[in-house]
DOMARRO-549375 format. One record per residue (C-alpha): residue number from 1; residue in one letter; chain; y, z, x. Coordinates in pm, 1 decimal, always signed. Last residue first. Example, Ala and Ser with C-alpha at 12.3 -4.5 7.8 and 13.67 -1.06 7.14 Angstrom:
ATOM  pos  code  unit        py        pz        px
ATOM    2     S     A    -106.0    +714.0   +1367.0
ATOM    1     A     A    -450.0    +780.0   +1230.0
//
This chain:
ATOM  pos  code  unit        py        pz        px
ATOM  443     V     A   +2925.6   -4675.6   -1734.0
ATOM  442     P     A   +3121.1   -4911.1   -1484.5
ATOM  441     T     A   +3234.9   -4723.4   -1185.8
ATOM  440     K     A   +3611.6   -4682.3   -1199.7
ATOM  439     E     A   +3856.9   -4855.3   -1002.8
ATOM  438     T     A   +4099.4   -4626.4    -816.5
ATOM  437     A     A   +4211.0   -4829.7    -551.4
ATOM  436     N     A   +4321.6   -5107.2    -757.6
ATOM  435     S     A   +4682.2   -5035.3    -613.2
ATOM  434     K     A   +5006.9   -5026.6    -735.8
ATOM  433     K     A   +5290.6   -4903.2    -479.6
ATOM  432     E     A   +5506.1   -4597.8    -493.5
ATOM  431     L     A   +5214.6   -4371.0    -537.8
ATOM  430     G     A   +5094.3   -4330.1    -163.4
ATOM  429     C     A   +4733.6   -4228.8    -116.5
ATOM  428     M     A   +4599.5   -4579.8     -14.4
ATOM  427     D     A   +4897.6   -4725.8    +164.0
ATOM  426     D     A   +4997.9   -4389.9    +336.5
ATOM  425     Y     A   +4623.7   -4333.4    +449.9
ATOM  424     N     A   +4591.1   -4658.0    +607.8
ATOM  423     C     A   +4210.9   -4672.8    +731.3
ATOM  422     N     A   +4197.9   -5056.1    +814.0
ATOM  421     Y     A   +4070.7   -5028.5   +1181.9
ATOM  420     I     A   +3788.4   -4742.3   +1150.2
ATOM  419     S     A   +3705.7   -4752.9    +805.2
ATOM  418     N     A   +3721.6   -5125.1    +780.2
ATOM  417     K     A   +3514.4   -5159.0   +1084.1
ATOM  416     F     A   +3239.6   -4933.3    +931.0
ATOM  415     Y     A   +2934.5   -5181.7    +958.2
ATOM  414     K     A   +3058.6   -5317.7   +1291.5
ATOM  413     K     A   +3106.8   -4960.7   +1424.0
ATOM  412     L     A   +2757.4   -4874.8   +1287.0
ATOM  411     H     A   +2599.3   -5174.7   +1473.9
ATOM  410     D     A   +2765.0   -5109.1   +1776.8
ATOM  409     L     A   +2638.6   -4739.0   +1761.1
ATOM  408     P     A   +2278.8   -4850.0   +1732.8
ATOM  407     C     A   +2060.7   -4652.3   +1496.4
ATOM  406     L     A   +1853.4   -4370.4   +1562.6
ATOM  405     E     A   +1672.4   -4312.8   +1203.1
ATOM  404     H     A   +1582.0   -4691.2   +1208.9
ATOM  403     K     A   +1702.8   -4967.0   +1017.2
ATOM  402     C     A   +2044.6   -4887.0    +960.6
ATOM  401     M     A   +2273.4   -4961.6    +665.7
ATOM  400     P     A   +2114.9   -4708.5    +427.5
ATOM  399     L     A   +2142.2   -4411.2    +695.0
ATOM  398     K     A   +1808.6   -4270.1    +791.6
ATOM  397     I     A   +1816.1   -3885.2    +787.3
ATOM  396     I     A   +1719.3   -3640.3   +1020.9
ATOM  395     K     A   +1712.2   -3290.2    +875.0
ATOM  394     E     A   +1982.1   -3021.1    +976.8
ATOM  393     Q     A   +2128.4   -3004.9    +612.9
ATOM  392     H     A   +2197.5   -3359.8    +687.5
ATOM  391     L     A   +2132.9   -3493.5   +1006.9
ATOM  390     T     A   +2235.9   -3866.3   +1153.0
ATOM  389     L     A   +2125.8   -3995.8   +1500.0
ATOM  388     V     A   +2365.5   -4246.1   +1669.3
ATOM  387     H     A   +2279.7   -4467.4   +1956.2
ATOM  386     D     A   +2451.4   -4604.7   +2244.0
ATOM  385     G     A   +2278.3   -4868.5   +2466.4
ATOM  384     T     A   +1930.0   -4974.1   +2536.9
ATOM  383     K     A   +1866.4   -4727.5   +2819.6
ATOM  382     C     A   +1970.4   -4469.6   +2587.2
ATOM  381     K     A   +2278.2   -4226.0   +2546.1
ATOM  380     Y     A   +2244.9   -4057.9   +2214.2
ATOM  379     L     A   +2547.3   -3964.0   +2011.3
ATOM  378     V     A   +2457.4   -3705.3   +1739.3
ATOM  377     F     A   +2611.3   -3730.4   +1390.3
ATOM  376     A     A   +2584.3   -3408.7   +1173.8
ATOM  375     L     A   +2630.0   -3355.1    +818.4
ATOM  374     N     A   +2643.9   -2996.1    +706.3
ATOM  373     S     A   +2612.1   -2790.9    +397.9
ATOM  372     A     A   +2729.0   -2413.5    +454.6
ATOM  371     F     A   +2692.4   -2327.3     +72.6
ATOM  370     C     A   +2529.2   -2599.6    -125.1
ATOM  369     D     A   +2621.5   -2964.4    -111.1
ATOM  368     I     A   +2317.8   -3190.9    -109.3
ATOM  367     Q     A   +2037.2   -3005.2    -284.6
ATOM  366     S     A   +2216.6   -2808.1    -559.0
ATOM  365     V     A   +2477.4   -3078.5    -566.0
ATOM  364     K     A   +2219.6   -3307.6    -694.8
ATOM  363     W     A   +2304.3   -3680.4    -665.4
ATOM  362     Q     A   +1951.4   -3842.7    -594.6
ATOM  361     R     A   +1855.1   -3847.0    -965.1
ATOM  360     D     A   +1514.3   -3760.3   -1064.0
ATOM  359     D     A   +1630.7   -3500.6   -1331.4
ATOM  358     D     A   +1754.7   -3795.8   -1510.1
ATOM  357     R     A   +2028.8   -3641.0   -1771.4
ATOM  356     Y     A   +2142.0   -3896.3   -2045.5
ATOM  355     S     A   +2423.0   -3917.4   -2285.4
ATOM  354     G     A   +2699.5   -3727.8   -2092.6
ATOM  353     T     A   +2692.2   -3992.6   -1817.7
ATOM  352     L     A   +2595.9   -3996.7   -1450.9
ATOM  351     P     A   +2646.2   -4350.5   -1307.7
ATOM  350     A     A   +2307.6   -4532.5   -1243.7
ATOM  349     Q     A   +2057.9   -4563.7    -985.0
ATOM  348     P     A   +2224.8   -4238.2    -812.7
ATOM  347     R     A   +2357.0   -4283.8    -460.4
ATOM  346     Y     A   +2248.0   -4036.5    -251.1
ATOM  345     L     A   +2420.1   -4160.9     +69.0
ATOM  344     E     A   +2654.2   -4463.4     +98.4
ATOM  343     M     A   +2819.2   -4315.2    +407.1
ATOM  342     H     A   +3139.6   -4300.5    +247.4
ATOM  341     T     A   +2948.8   -4094.1     -27.4
ATOM  340     L     A   +2813.1   -3823.7    +189.8
ATOM  339     L     A   +3166.2   -3806.4    +344.3
ATOM  338     K     A   +3319.1   -3771.9     -12.2
ATOM  337     L     A   +3087.1   -3503.3     -86.9
ATOM  336     V     A   +3114.6   -3284.3    +246.1
ATOM  335     T     A   +3511.1   -3314.1    +204.4
ATOM  334     G     A   +3509.9   -3177.7    -187.0
ATOM  333     S     A   +3256.6   -2905.4     -69.8
ATOM  332     H     A   +3495.9   -2776.9    +223.0
ATOM  331     T     A   +3583.6   -2779.4    +585.1
ATOM  330     F     A   +3474.4   -2649.3    +914.9
ATOM  329     L     A   +3500.8   -2911.9   +1179.0
ATOM  328     F     A   +3279.3   -2898.8   +1486.4
ATOM  327     T     A   +3341.1   -3124.0   +1763.1
ATOM  326     A     A   +3084.5   -3118.9   +2088.8
ATOM  325     Q     A   +3161.2   -3321.2   +2376.1
ATOM  324     P     A   +3511.0   -3312.3   +2344.6
ATOM  323     G     A   +3714.2   -3612.3   +2467.0
ATOM  322     N     A   +3701.4   -3766.4   +2800.0
ATOM  321     E     A   +3420.0   -4017.5   +2741.3
ATOM  320     D     A   +3632.1   -4114.9   +2444.1
ATOM  319     S     A   +3444.4   -4380.0   +2233.9
ATOM  318     F     A   +3211.5   -4101.6   +2049.9
ATOM  317     N     A   +3544.5   -3911.7   +1968.0
ATOM  316     E     A   +3706.6   -4234.2   +1814.9
ATOM  315     F     A   +3422.0   -4306.3   +1615.1
ATOM  314     M     A   +3395.7   -3925.6   +1467.8
ATOM  313     N     A   +3777.8   -3955.2   +1372.4
ATOM  312     K     A   +3740.4   -4279.5   +1208.5
ATOM  311     I     A   +3476.6   -4116.4    +997.1
ATOM  310     S     A   +3717.2   -3860.3    +906.3
ATOM  309     L     A   +4000.5   -4070.7    +794.5
ATOM  308     C     A   +3758.9   -4305.8    +631.9
ATOM  307     A     A   +3717.0   -4009.7    +372.0
ATOM  306     Q     A   +4011.7   -4184.7    +178.5
ATOM  305     R     A   +3761.2   -4451.9     +69.2
ATOM  304     Y     A   +3498.5   -4186.0     -98.6
ATOM  303     S     A   +3752.0   -4070.1    -380.4
ATOM  302     L     A   +3956.6   -4386.8    -361.9
ATOM  301     D     A   +3635.4   -4603.1    -506.2
ATOM  300     Y     A   +3610.5   -4374.2    -821.1
ATOM  299     G     A   +3298.6   -4249.7    -963.3
ATOM  298     Y     A   +3078.0   -4271.1    -650.1
ATOM  297     G     A   +3124.9   -3907.5    -545.9
ATOM  296     D     A   +3416.5   -3657.1    -539.3
ATOM  295     V     A   +3569.5   -3618.4    -888.8
ATOM  294     W     A   +3311.1   -3859.5   -1089.6
ATOM  293     Y     A   +3000.6   -3731.2    -925.9
ATOM  292     T     A   +3148.7   -3409.8    -896.8
ATOM  291     K     A   +3202.7   -3364.7   -1254.4
ATOM  290     I     A   +2857.1   -3487.5   -1366.5
ATOM  289     D     A   +2702.5   -3252.7   -1096.9
ATOM  288     H     A   +2825.1   -2966.7   -1282.3
ATOM  287     Y     A   +2692.9   -3043.2   -1622.2
ATOM  286     Y     A   +2351.0   -3143.2   -1458.4
ATOM  285     E     A   +2328.0   -2783.6   -1285.7
ATOM  284     F     A   +2396.8   -2640.8   -1630.5
ATOM  283     V     A   +2134.6   -2843.0   -1808.2
ATOM  282     K     A   +1901.8   -2775.7   -1518.9
ATOM  281     M     A   +1931.2   -2399.8   -1545.0
ATOM  280     T     A   +1862.8   -2428.5   -1928.0
ATOM  279     E     A   +1525.0   -2605.6   -1833.3
ATOM  278     E     A   +1434.2   -2345.8   -1555.5
ATOM  277     D     A   +1493.0   -2028.5   -1765.2
ATOM  276     F     A   +1838.0   -1877.0   -1815.8
ATOM  275     G     A   +1968.3   -1551.8   -1968.9
ATOM  274     Y     A   +1823.0   -1343.0   -1708.5
ATOM  273     C     A   +2025.6   -1512.7   -1444.6
ATOM  272     W     A   +2332.6   -1301.7   -1514.1
ATOM  271     P     A   +2106.6   -1011.6   -1385.9
ATOM  270     S     A   +2178.1   -1154.6   -1031.3
ATOM  269     I     A   +1894.4   -1180.9    -848.7
ATOM  268     Y     A   +1880.6    -976.3    -523.1
ATOM  267     Y     A   +1700.3    -968.2    -188.5
ATOM  266     K     A   +1842.4   -1222.2     +19.6
ATOM  265     D     A   +2215.2   -1100.5    -101.5
ATOM  264     W     A   +2500.8   -1319.0    -167.7
ATOM  263     S     A   +2361.4   -1625.1    -287.8
ATOM  262     T     A   +2204.2   -1453.9    -607.3
ATOM  261     E     A   +2532.0   -1297.8    -691.6
ATOM  260     Y     A   +2717.1   -1606.2    -662.0
ATOM  259     G     A   +2472.9   -1843.3    -838.6
ATOM  258     C     A   +2398.0   -1601.7   -1130.3
ATOM  257     F     A   +2789.2   -1543.4   -1148.8
ATOM  256     K     A   +2834.3   -1920.6   -1187.9
ATOM  255     Y     A   +2584.1   -1958.3   -1441.7
ATOM  254     M     A   +2707.3   -1643.9   -1647.4
ATOM  253     T     A   +3047.8   -1801.0   -1633.7
ATOM  252     D     A   +2908.0   -2147.9   -1778.6
ATOM  251     V     A   +2763.8   -1930.3   -2061.9
ATOM  250     E     A   +3072.7   -1798.0   -2161.9
ATOM  249     G     A   +3257.6   -2122.5   -2128.7
ATOM  248     L     A   +3026.6   -2322.1   -2326.4
ATOM  247     N     A   +3032.4   -2063.2   -2630.1
ATOM  246     L     A   +2762.1   -1790.1   -2694.9
ATOM  245     V     A   +2590.7   -1833.8   -3012.3
ATOM  244     R     A   +2563.9   -1505.3   -3248.2
ATOM  243     N     A   +2304.6   -1241.7   -3300.6
ATOM  242     L     A   +2232.0   -1177.3   -2924.3
ATOM  241     G     A   +1893.3   -1077.4   -2783.7
ATOM  240     L     A   +2000.7   -1221.2   -2439.7
ATOM  239     R     A   +1736.9   -1478.2   -2455.1
ATOM  238     K     A   +1836.7   -1594.5   -2794.1
ATOM  237     S     A   +2192.3   -1662.6   -2647.6
ATOM  236     V     A   +2049.5   -1855.1   -2365.4
ATOM  235     S     A   +1844.8   -2068.4   -2597.8
ATOM  234     E     A   +2147.9   -2147.8   -2854.2
ATOM  233     L     A   +2371.0   -2238.1   -2563.7
ATOM  232     T     A   +2060.4   -2461.2   -2439.7
ATOM  231     K     A   +2044.6   -2628.6   -2773.7
ATOM  230     N     A   +2419.6   -2698.4   -2793.2
ATOM  229     M     A   +2392.8   -2848.1   -2461.6
ATOM  228     E     A   +2120.1   -3070.0   -2546.3
ATOM  227     P     A   +2269.7   -3198.1   -2862.1
ATOM  226     S     A   +2588.6   -3303.9   -2670.6
ATOM  225     H     A   +2924.8   -3128.1   -2651.5
ATOM  224     G     A   +2926.6   -3028.9   -2289.0
ATOM  223     Y     A   +2759.3   -3366.5   -2221.0
ATOM  222     L     A   +3043.9   -3550.3   -2360.3
ATOM  221     R     A   +3306.3   -3336.4   -2193.3
ATOM  220     Q     A   +3121.6   -3407.0   -1848.0
ATOM  219     E     A   +3143.5   -3789.1   -1938.5
ATOM  218     T     A   +3514.8   -3786.9   -1991.9
ATOM  217     Y     A   +3592.5   -3553.4   -1703.5
ATOM  216     T     A   +3749.7   -3853.9   -1517.9
ATOM  215     D     A   +3928.7   -3988.2   -1830.8
ATOM  214     P     A   +4136.1   -3681.9   -1821.0
ATOM  213     N     A   +4319.4   -3779.9   -1490.1
ATOM  212     K     A   +4434.3   -3482.6   -1273.9
ATOM  211     K     A   +4152.8   -3524.7   -1008.0
ATOM  210     V     A   +4132.2   -3923.8   -1009.1
ATOM  209     Q     A   +4469.9   -4089.1   -1065.5
ATOM  208     K     A   +4726.1   -3803.9   -1013.7
ATOM  207     Q     A   +4538.2   -3624.8    -726.6
ATOM  206     W     A   +4376.4   -3945.2    -573.7
ATOM  205     R     A   +4707.2   -4109.2    -574.6
ATOM  204     D     A   +4883.2   -3817.0    -410.5
ATOM  203     C     A   +4634.9   -3782.0    -130.7
ATOM  202     H     A   +4739.3   -3439.1     +27.3
ATOM  201     K     A   +4434.7   -3244.1     -74.2
ATOM  200     Y     A   +4209.9   -3547.9     -46.9
ATOM  199     F     A   +4244.8   -3545.1    +325.2
ATOM  198     R     A   +4072.9   -3199.7    +382.2
ATOM  197     L     A   +3947.5   -3203.1    +741.2
ATOM  196     V     A   +4076.4   -3525.9    +860.8
ATOM  195     I     A   +4404.7   -3542.0    +663.5
ATOM  194     D     A   +4498.1   -3178.1    +768.4
ATOM  193     V     A   +4809.8   -3050.7    +610.0
ATOM  192     K     A   +4826.6   -2674.4    +585.2
ATOM  191     T     A   +4775.3   -2654.9    +960.8
ATOM  190     A     A   +4503.7   -2455.0   +1131.2
ATOM  189     P     A   +4601.8   -2364.5   +1483.3
ATOM  188     A     A   +4326.3   -2506.8   +1745.8
ATOM  187     F     A   +4084.5   -2239.5   +1825.2
ATOM  186     I     A   +4051.2   -2117.6   +2195.7
ATOM  185     I     A   +3732.0   -1922.8   +2244.4
ATOM  184     D     A   +3737.9   -1590.5   +2480.3
ATOM  183     Q     A   +3594.7   -1364.7   +2215.7
ATOM  182     A     A   +3296.5   -1603.5   +2200.5
ATOM  181     N     A   +3226.1   -1536.9   +2542.4
ATOM  180     K     A   +3189.0   -1173.5   +2528.0
ATOM  179     K     A   +2974.0   -1220.7   +2213.4
ATOM  178     E     A   +2728.4   -1452.2   +2392.9
ATOM  177     F     A   +2780.6   -1804.5   +2300.2
ATOM  176     L     A   +2660.9   -2056.9   +2020.4
ATOM  175     G     A   +2578.1   -1810.2   +1743.8
ATOM  174     N     A   +2910.1   -1593.9   +1794.8
ATOM  173     T     A   +3073.1   -1968.1   +1768.4
ATOM  172     F     A   +2961.4   -2012.1   +1418.6
ATOM  171     F     A   +3063.5   -1669.9   +1343.3
ATOM  170     R     A   +3430.3   -1795.0   +1440.3
ATOM  169     A     A   +3399.5   -2109.3   +1269.9
ATOM  168     S     A   +3283.4   -1962.2    +928.2
ATOM  167     Q     A   +3537.0   -1707.2    +955.6
ATOM  166     Q     A   +3846.6   -1984.0    +980.4
ATOM  165     T     A   +3664.1   -2167.6    +708.7
ATOM  164     R     A   +3656.7   -1869.5    +478.5
ATOM  163     Q     A   +3998.3   -1772.5    +548.2
ATOM  162     T     A   +4168.7   -2050.4    +454.8
ATOM  161     A     A   +4402.8   -2286.6    +671.9
ATOM  160     T     A   +4124.6   -2554.4    +746.2
ATOM  159     Y     A   +3908.7   -2550.4   +1044.3
ATOM  158     R     A   +3866.7   -2705.1   +1404.8
ATOM  157     F     A   +3643.7   -2604.1   +1682.7
ATOM  156     L     A   +3663.6   -2841.6   +1960.9
ATOM  155     F     A   +3431.1   -2788.7   +2254.8
ATOM  154     T     A   +3380.0   -2973.1   +2601.6
ATOM  153     K     A   +3762.3   -2914.2   +2724.6
ATOM  152     N     A   +3752.5   -2572.3   +2612.3
ATOM  151     D     A   +3462.7   -2459.4   +2789.8
ATOM  150     Y     A   +3202.5   -2242.2   +2661.9
ATOM  149     R     A   +2863.1   -2195.1   +2810.5
ATOM  148     E     A   +2557.3   -2262.3   +2628.7
ATOM  147     R     A   +2592.2   -2629.0   +2603.3
ATOM  146     I     A   +2573.0   -2842.6   +2278.6
ATOM  145     A     A   +2532.0   -3208.9   +2369.8
ATOM  144     N     A   +2262.5   -3117.6   +2641.6
ATOM  143     P     A   +2092.4   -2826.3   +2443.0
ATOM  142     F     A   +2051.9   -3073.2   +2118.4
ATOM  141     R     A   +1757.9   -2897.1   +1919.1
ATOM  140     K     A   +1817.3   -2545.7   +2057.8
ATOM  139     Q     A   +2190.0   -2580.0   +2002.0
ATOM  138     M     A   +2148.0   -2693.3   +1633.5
ATOM  137     R     A   +1932.6   -2377.8   +1554.4
ATOM  136     E     A   +2157.3   -2110.0   +1716.5
ATOM  135     A     A   +2464.0   -2288.8   +1552.8
ATOM  134     L     A   +2286.1   -2254.0   +1199.4
ATOM  133     L     A   +2191.3   -1894.4   +1239.6
ATOM  132     I     A   +2535.5   -1792.0   +1329.9
ATOM  131     M     A   +2695.1   -1977.2   +1043.1
ATOM  130     E     A   +2451.8   -1875.3    +779.7
ATOM  129     D     A   +2471.1   -1501.1    +887.3
ATOM  128     Q     A   +2818.8   -1501.4    +833.3
ATOM  127     G     A   +2805.9   -1665.7    +505.1
ATOM  126     E     A   +2557.0   -1382.6    +387.2
ATOM  125     L     A   +2803.7   -1134.8    +514.2
ATOM  124     T     A   +3055.7   -1291.1    +264.5
ATOM  123     L     A   +3347.3   -1533.4    +334.8
ATOM  122     Y     A   +3652.1   -1494.8    +120.1
ATOM  121     S     A   +3696.7   -1697.9    -163.3
ATOM  120     E     A   +3929.0   -1454.8    -373.5
ATOM  119     Q     A   +3981.1   -1154.6    -130.7
ATOM  118     E     A   +4349.3   -1069.9    -298.8
ATOM  117     V     A   +4163.2   -1125.5    -625.4
ATOM  116     D     A   +3976.6    -815.8    -573.1
ATOM  115     H     A   +3598.9    -827.9    -666.5
ATOM  114     E     A   +3443.7    -539.4    -824.5
ATOM  113     Q     A   +3293.5    -667.7   -1149.8
ATOM  112     K     A   +3017.3    -426.2   -1233.6
ATOM  111     W     A   +2621.0    -438.9   -1307.7
ATOM  110     D     A   +2458.0    -123.0   -1357.5
ATOM  109     E     A   +2381.0    -172.6   -1707.2
ATOM  108     L     A   +2219.9    -539.4   -1642.1
ATOM  107     R     A   +2001.9    -357.8   -1373.0
ATOM  106     R     A   +1909.1    -127.9   -1633.9
ATOM  105     L     A   +1861.9    -368.7   -1904.6
ATOM  104     Q     A   +1654.8    -583.8   -1661.1
ATOM  103     E     A   +1426.0    -281.8   -1587.0
ATOM  102     K     A   +1370.9    -187.9   -1936.2
ATOM  101     S     A   +1262.7    -542.5   -2035.5
ATOM  100     L     A   +1487.6    -832.3   -2198.8
ATOM   99     P     A   +1362.2    -953.8   -2496.3
ATOM   98     G     A   +1644.1    -895.3   -2747.2
ATOM   97     K     A   +1683.0    -698.1   -3080.8
ATOM   96     G     A   +1602.9    -308.6   -3113.3
ATOM   95     N     A   +1915.1    -198.6   -3180.1
ATOM   94     E     A   +1944.5     -63.3   -2851.3
ATOM   93     H     A   +1874.1    -412.8   -2737.4
ATOM   92     Q     A   +2190.4    -544.4   -2936.6
ATOM   91     L     A   +2405.8    -265.8   -2788.3
ATOM   90     L     A   +2306.3    -360.0   -2426.6
ATOM   89     I     A   +2389.2    -740.5   -2476.7
ATOM   88     E     A   +2759.4    -672.1   -2632.4
ATOM   87     Y     A   +2800.6    -427.1   -2336.0
ATOM   86     K     A   +2756.9    -682.9   -2101.3
ATOM   85     L     A   +2935.7    -934.0   -2303.2
ATOM   84     D     A   +3227.9    -710.7   -2261.7
ATOM   83     L     A   +3179.1    -704.1   -1887.5
ATOM   82     L     A   +3122.7   -1054.5   -1843.1
ATOM   81     N     A   +3502.3   -1126.5   -1944.1
ATOM   80     S     A   +3596.1    -978.8   -1586.9
ATOM   79     G     A   +3394.2   -1283.8   -1473.2
ATOM   78     A     A   +3663.7   -1513.9   -1618.8
ATOM   77     V     A   +3933.1   -1381.1   -1379.3
ATOM   76     I     A   +3703.2   -1367.7   -1087.8
ATOM   75     D     A   +3627.9   -1740.9   -1150.6
ATOM   74     K     A   +4001.4   -1832.0   -1150.4
ATOM   73     K     A   +4059.7   -1609.3    -834.1
ATOM   72     S     A   +3781.0   -1792.3    -658.2
ATOM   71     P     A   +3457.5   -1629.9    -616.5
ATOM   70     L     A   +3318.3   -1470.6    -280.6
ATOM   69     R     A   +3195.8   -1684.6     -13.9
ATOM   68     T     A   +2859.6   -1851.4    +109.0
ATOM   67     G     A   +2922.7   -2047.2    +431.1
ATOM   66     H     A   +3208.8   -2277.5    +490.4
ATOM   65     R     A   +3108.6   -2646.9    +483.2
ATOM   64     I     A   +3039.8   -2793.2    +787.1
ATOM   63     V     A   +3118.0   -3134.5    +951.9
ATOM   62     M     A   +2961.9   -3222.7   +1297.9
ATOM   61     W     A   +3035.0   -3458.0   +1583.3
ATOM   60     I     A   +2767.8   -3423.5   +1873.1
ATOM   59     K     A   +2776.7   -3582.3   +2199.3
ATOM   58     N     A   +2516.8   -3677.6   +2473.5
ATOM   57     D     A   +2169.3   -3643.8   +2362.6
ATOM   56     K     A   +1970.3   -3812.4   +2609.3
ATOM   55     C     A   +1755.4   -4150.7   +2524.0
ATOM   54     N     A   +1487.2   -4304.2   +2740.1
ATOM   53     P     A   +1216.2   -4188.7   +2474.2
ATOM   52     F     A   +1368.2   -3976.4   +2188.2
ATOM   51     K     A   +1392.0   -3624.0   +2171.9
ATOM   50     I     A   +1498.6   -3359.1   +1919.6
ATOM   49     R     A   +1456.9   -3025.9   +2050.7
ATOM   48     S     A   +1248.9   -2787.6   +1824.9
ATOM   47     D     A   +1460.6   -2590.4   +1559.5
ATOM   46     N     A   +1239.0   -2623.0   +1257.4
ATOM   45     K     A   +1397.0   -2364.2   +1016.5
ATOM   44     N     A   +1564.0   -2666.9    +836.6
ATOM   43     S     A   +1814.8   -2496.2    +600.4
ATOM   42     R     A   +1793.6   -2539.6    +221.2
ATOM   41     F     A   +1734.5   -2232.7     +63.5
ATOM   40     R     A   +1863.0   -2011.5    +304.1
ATOM   39     Y     A   +2185.4   -2220.5    +259.6
ATOM   38     P     A   +2291.9   -2040.6     -46.6
ATOM   37     T     A   +2350.3   -2239.7    -365.1
ATOM   36     R     A   +2665.4   -2189.1    -524.0
ATOM   35     S     A   +2729.8   -2544.0    -504.7
ATOM   34     G     A   +2479.4   -2620.8    -783.3
ATOM   33     L     A   +2243.2   -2313.1    -847.6
ATOM   32     H     A   +1944.1   -2528.7    -958.9
ATOM   31     N     A   +1663.4   -2506.2    -705.7
ATOM   30     R     A   +1687.6   -2125.6    -652.4
ATOM   29     I     A   +1697.6   -2016.6    -986.8
ATOM   28     D     A   +1366.5   -2168.9   -1143.8
ATOM   27     N     A   +1204.5   -2122.6    -790.2
ATOM   26     S     A   +1234.4   -1764.8    -818.4
ATOM   25     K     A   +1055.8   -1757.6   -1164.9
ATOM   24     L     A   +1227.2   -1674.0   -1489.6
ATOM   23     S     A    +952.3   -1556.8   -1728.6
ATOM   22     G     A    +967.4   -1191.8   -1617.5
ATOM   21     V     A   +1284.3   -1135.2   -1406.3
ATOM   20     I     A   +1129.5    -809.9   -1334.8
ATOM   19     T     A    +894.8    -974.7   -1097.1
ATOM   18     I     A   +1131.6   -1153.8    -873.5
ATOM   17     N     A   +1307.0    -807.0    -816.1
ATOM   16     M     A    +984.0    -649.1    -711.6
ATOM   15     F     A    +911.8    -943.4    -477.0
ATOM   14     Y     A   +1249.1    -860.4    -289.7
ATOM   13     I     A   +1201.3    -489.1    -309.3
ATOM   12     L     A    +859.3    -530.7    -145.4
ATOM   11     T     A   +1019.6    -759.6    +125.9
ATOM   10     L     A   +1286.5    -505.5    +196.4
ATOM    9     F     A   +1040.4    -247.5    +255.4
ATOM    8     C     A    +811.3    -446.8    +461.6
ATOM    7     S     A   +1112.6    -538.8    +675.8
ATOM    6     T     A   +1223.1    -167.1    +715.0
ATOM    5     I     A    +842.1     -58.6    +803.0
ATOM    4     F     A    +843.6    -351.7   +1086.5
ATOM    3     V     A   +1203.4    -259.7   +1231.1
ATOM    2     K     A   +1078.9    +113.6   +1228.8
ATOM    1     M     A    +792.0     +15.5   +1408.5
//
């Protein structure tokens, strides 16, 4: 009875919170938060076992982005400037300017920036829940590939040298096994250089010719100075009752904290969301999508070519009968996006540019790379041979190079033969040799 009352109370708080946002509806926020979208908005709650006639799930290889986290050091520093903006907004409303309600103003007044830079990017409680629930659902879908009893020869858990991925791995195992068994799990030590989990961090050519190349950000800069963006900055400033127009950096910080703070708590919408409506949320969502398209996606071929290191690892695991039956790799946004691109998924009809926003584009980070995003390949042993099932965000997807969702392993190995046999990391990423590896997608 106590649980029921508590549940009803929390639900009431949730809907009260939605109501006070006024014209900003829940979906206006949840669908456009970019990489700070919480996984609860994207997860597949249907955890029924996935079966195919004359087939049995045998192995799984899964890449998982860490769960919802605290802001980075850079964002914490930028967020400290929101305190002055808060007082500016409150002062304007005291002078009778601004459309925010009394409840909205009260919540804004209560807002504090309390994040310690020493805990920058740490996994949150919401992130812990994301991992536990994800593990439970995956185990129910594939009980043969993901056994309930832990064995260090059957399971492999691997993470980068960061707190958020380490803790994501640990809470994921809490979802797979009883707490007593979870404490006995052997985790492979994280290394600073891991070219399977975070290949791009140590790819010198990519770092120089893509990430640190000013040309990579040309289209994002153009959009940042576009009439559409200028109109958006004016709109956000007006909604907050300001007598000046906020600059791009100020509103971008608001957008980020709108995402962070909304993702941390199931029953809370950040007061920094109050300045946006659905249209202005879409503008900032696209502003960030342009960047990821050119840095992590189809913009430069080296970005996704280097993901062959991870794909090769998957195929090697499926070919090794003595290898782990269940492999779980905990990593970051950059890895997930490059892997999706390597698998030829979510390619937009045209490159993302600063001159045109296509709201129907496939490349939407809010959809494909939220917190706890995941890409799983499941090996099925069938009477007709080995097949692979692919899931993204726990949903079955058909790979573009396959005729059916359950795709023959031999077909995939043939299609990705260059990824398996010609994946020379030193040649791709070394700076001593000239290469056309960073060809840019024509605009």
